[in-house]
LOSE-808372 format. One record per residue: x, y, z of N, C-alpha, C in turn; residue in one letter. Coordinates in steps of 0.02 Angstrom, whole numbers, plus 50000, padded with zeros to 5 digits. Layout:
residues N
XYZXYZXYZA;...
This chain:
residues 237
500414993550003499934999949987500405005450008M;500265012049964500625017649952500415021450021S;500825026650031500775030450080500175037850057S;499775038950114499435044150091499815050650061P;499435054450025499725060949997499995066250045D;499555066050108499795071050152500255069550198W;500665062950183501325061750220501895062750174L;501685063750103502255064350059502835068150067A;502705074850084503135078850092503535078050150R;503435076250209503625073450266504185068250253M;503875062750210504275056950191504895058450154L;504785063350116505325063550059505925067550095D;505925071550141506255074250174506655068450233V;506175067150268506425061650333506725056950308A;506455053650254506745046550234507505047450197G;507675053350196508365053250150508915051850198R;509555050150177510065049550204510325054150252A;510215061250232510515065250276509905068250325D;509245064250314508795067150365508555072350369G;508265074450441507985080750456508575084750477L;508615091050449509175095650478508735102050511N;509045104050560508795109850620509075116650582D;508565119650544508895126450516508765132250558T;508335130850616508085136550659508515137450720T;508985131850732509475130850789509045129850864G;508445128250857508125127350913507865119850935I;508255115450894508035108850905508755102950907N;509015103850963509605100450966509535092750964P;509045089450966508895081750963509145081050878V;508935084050835509055081750757509825082050747L;510285085250781510965084750775511355078550807Q;511135074650847511505069650892511585063050849R;512165062750840512485056950812512905052150843Q;512845045750837513195040850876514005042150873A;514305042050928515115042350926515465038750868P;515965041150844516425035450795516555030850827P;516705029150893516875023950935516445017650919S;515715018950897515315013250893515095010250953G;515255013251008515035009951073514305011551089N;513895008851053512995010951061512695004951057T;512105005451084511545001051071510975001151031R;510844997350995510234998050935509534997450965S;509175003650937508625004050968508105006050906A;507395006850917507025009650860506375011250890A;506045016350862505325018750894504875018150833V;504155017850834503745018150800503445024450784L;503445028650742503155034950724502625034150680V;501905032250724501425029050686500845035150672L;500805036950607500105040850587499485038350574F;498995040350600498255038450584497975043050554G;497455041050508496935045850464496875042150417G;496335047550381496005045250322496575044750265P;496565040150211497165040150154496985046550118A;496415048850108496235054550064496525061350103V;496725065050068497085072150092496365076750101S;496435081550131495905086650146496195093550093D;495855094050042496145099250001496085106650036P;495705107650086495455113250113495985115150172S;496475109950186496945111650238497695110850220S;498035115250260498775115450238499145109050232P;499335107850175499665099650162499215093950144G;498635096550144498115091550147497955087650203G;498175090050257498145086250332497305086050345L;497125078550345496385077750373496365079550443P;495585081850464495505085150517495595079550578A;495475071950572495685068850614496215065250625D;496755066850572497355063750585497745063550654A;498035057550670498385057150726499005053350722D;499325054150787499995051150804500025047750864V;500365039550870500205036650932500805038950987L;500675040051041501125040751094501005037351164L;501475036551193501435032351268501735037351316T;501505035751383501785038851437502095033951481Q;502675034651498503015030151533502885028651608R;502765024251635502565023851706502905026951755A;502485030751796502895035751849503225031551898S;503235024551906503635020351953504355019951927T;504455020051868505135017651819505615022551859L;506215018351850506845023151880507095027951840R;507115025951771507415030651720506745033951674D;506795040051665506385042651618505635041551639H;505475042151708504925040351731504395046251714S;503655043851683503245048351661503295052651592G;503855050851572503985054051496503555051951449Q;503515056251391503105055151340503465051451293I;503365046551250503665042451204503375039751141A;503635038451093503515033351045503605026351066F;503235022251031503205015351059503905013851020P;504195008351079504915006751048505375004151098G;505825002951088506385001051126506884997351101G;507404993251139507974989951111507894984651061A;508414984351022508334978850979508504971651002T;508084965251009508194960751021508574956450954D;508934951150983509294948250924508814944250858P;508154943650883507784940450817507404945650789G;507434950450797507164957050756507354957550688D;506944958350646507144959550574507224967850561D;507734970350573508054976450566507484981050616G;507734987850610507334993250635506544992950634P;506304991550577505554990250573505284985350612V;505794979550612505504973850657505554974750734G;506064978650750506034979950827505384984550846T;505314988750796504864995350813504064991350821A;504004987550778503354985250768503344979250822L;503764976050861503694971650913503614976550974R;504074980250977503914983951044503324988351042E;503074989950992502304993150986501794988151015A;501794983150992501314976651006501414975851071Q;502004974851099502144972351169501844978651222E;501844985651191501794991151251501024993751234E;500784992051173500084995051164499554989051134T;499844984251128499254978851094499084980351019G;499384985850987499114986450918499364980350873L;498954978650826499094973550772499564976650719D;500084973750720500464976850669500394974250599P;499914969750583499724968750511499374975150484A;499114978950533498734985750499499094990850493G;499914990350516500384996150501500854994750439V;500954999450398501275000750336501925004650360V;502465000350372503155004050371503255008950306P;503385014950312503535020350262504305021050242L;504635023450297505235026250305505685025850361A;506345023950369506715024950428507075031550419T;507165034250479507575039150482508205037350512M;508785041050480509545041250517509405040050596P;509825036150626509785035450701510015041150736G;509735043050786509835047550835510065045050893I;510645048250911510895046350985510695048651046Y;510565044651089510365047151161510875045551213I;511395050851218511965049351257511845047251332P;511355047851366511345043351433511195037051443P;510905033851376510755026351377511215023251330S;511665027351284512025026051230511515022151179R;510925023151167510495020851121510655025651057F;510655022251001510605024750932509875023450912D;509395027350911508685026550892508555027250834V;508245022250792507975023550727507305024650721V;507055030250701506285031150703506075029650636P;505435025550644505305020850590504465025150567V;504455028150512503865032550499503335028750468L;502825026350496502375021750465501635025250453S;501185021450433500525023950419500075017850455Y;499455020650488499125014550521498535014550469W;498515010350408497975010950374497465005250386H;497555001850442496954997250472496964998850550K;496825003150582496905002850652496584997850690P;496894996650746496714991250789496684995850860S;496304992750903496144995250968496944994551007P;497115000151046497675000651085497505002351159V;497905000251198497865000151285498505000251309R;498574999751383499094999551412499184992051425V;499724988951408499714982151413500134978751480V;500534983751488500994982751560501034988851596D;500554988651654500594995451691501134997151722S;501624992451730502304993651761502834996851717G;502644996751662503035000751611502645006051577E;502075007051561501595011051536501125013451560T;500925019251578500455022351599500015025251561E;500055028451492499435029351462499685027951378R;499205026251339499265025351274498745029551238V;499005034251200498645040551173498815040751107V;498065040851065498165043950992498045051950983R;498515055250973498555063050986498415065250920V;497775070250919497685073550862498355077550831P;498475077750772498905081750739498855088450745L;498165089850744497965097750747498135101850820R;498095097450864498275097150932499015099950937E;499395095550911500085096850915500215103450863L;499925104350821500075110350783499835115350799L;499395115850846499155122050874499625125850911D;499755133550876500375137050903500175138450989P;499535138751012499585139051079499915133051111D;499885127251093500125121151123500865120951117N;501295126051089501845124651073502285129951099R;502925128551129503375133551159504115128551163F;504585130951189505205128451204505245127351279Q;505595122651309505775121251382506395121951395V;506665123651449507415124951465507495120951532R;507965115451505508165109551569508795113951614H;508675112551679509125115451726509925113051714P;509905107351666510575106151654510955109251592A;510515113351565510595116451504510205116151440G;509985109051444509655107951377509105112151355Y;508835114551299508375119051281508035115851214Q;507395114651205507275112551135506475112951136G;506145110451085505275111051070505075106751115P;504495109651121503995105051165503165106551155A;502755102451176502075101051171501715100951227F;501265105751234500695103051288500005101251257S;499905095051273499335092151236499095086151271V;498375085551282498115079051308498355078451390Q;498505082951424498745084851484499455080751489G;499845081551440500435079051433501015084851416M;501535082951444502175088351420502595084151369L;502535085651303502985081851249503625084951249V;504095083851260504755085751260505445081551241W;505995082951248506525079851236506675075451171G;506815069851171506845066351114506145066151076F;505755064451105505155063151069504785071751043T;504865076151079504765082451063505145084751004G;505755083351011506175085250946506005081150891G;505925075450895505665071250829505035074550794I;504595074650835503925078250817504005085750787L;504305089850810504455097050797504855096450724A;505315093550709505775091450657505325088850591G;504875083750611504475081850565503855086550539L;503635089750582502985094950574503375100850541L;503965102750546504245108150519504355106650442A;504355100950424504465098950345503755096850317V;503285094850358502625092550333502305096750286S;502245102850286501885106150248501185108250289G;501165105450348500505108250386500605112650447W;501235114750452501315118550528501305125250509E;500835128250550500835135450553501345138450593P;501555146550590501855147850636501775148650705E;502345146750748502265146850810502745150550851W;502685153650911503105157250947503795154250977D;504285153450939504945149850955505225153451013T;505065159851021505495163251075505085161951152G;504535158251147504235156251216504665151951248D;504995152851298505425148751330505295148551401I;505115141051432504835140151495505315135551521R;505235135851599505655131751633505325124751633D;505785119451611505585112751613505135111251660L;505545111251734505205108651797504435111251803E;504435118951795503795121751800503245118251753A;503595117751702502995115451640502765108551642S;503275102751693503115097251702502695097351757L;502735102051808502335101551873501635104251846T;501545107551787500875110451772500415103651749A;500795097951725500435093451699500495087151747V;500675089651793500665082451865501325078351857G;501675081051821502405075651806503065079851845A;503565076051846504115077851882504775076951835R;505295080551853505985079151813506355073551852L;506575068551808507225065151846507715067351858D;507975064951915508595068051944509205061851942R;
């Protein structure tokens, strides 16, 4: 199955070998490459877009009104990255068939989705996460036959949410956050969640090349801890 036309511009850029580039200087996540030493661990995440296959000609980039993306919230009891918003995904297992296999397996384990309804469309170049040494490959996919999703293991995942893309695109829901350690990058406040860090950076990079994005106030910079507190979450220490 071919991808919907409304995803075409994003896939054209994100699927290239040089991947997404941050021309604004506000998205450091996109610049993170694994060190030459190769001392990394492989991982993949499923960036899963849902919505009608037919574009909406009245909307920028043809984005359908009910298009969405699948996100999860990590359990607040976890030692690392507790409560953070993420794409379904995780570390590569020996039996996985490359990044696509990892992303689909992990998504099924975390959300209960049926992989048969998912069409993988493109893989982005790996993005390095220094604390964990993971080199993470985002797998861009289309949910041509959505299946029910839920929290499968409450010890790992607190929420599974299909977030409308128009909520992510709403300028009122977008700003930057500044971490006490110096990190600063794009964030979204949607569905009672603060989406920032790796997930926020990937989403911001994809939306910037999608053809759907209205202007938003990149100069609105907020304290990360205060922003997390506003949605009932906390900062890992």
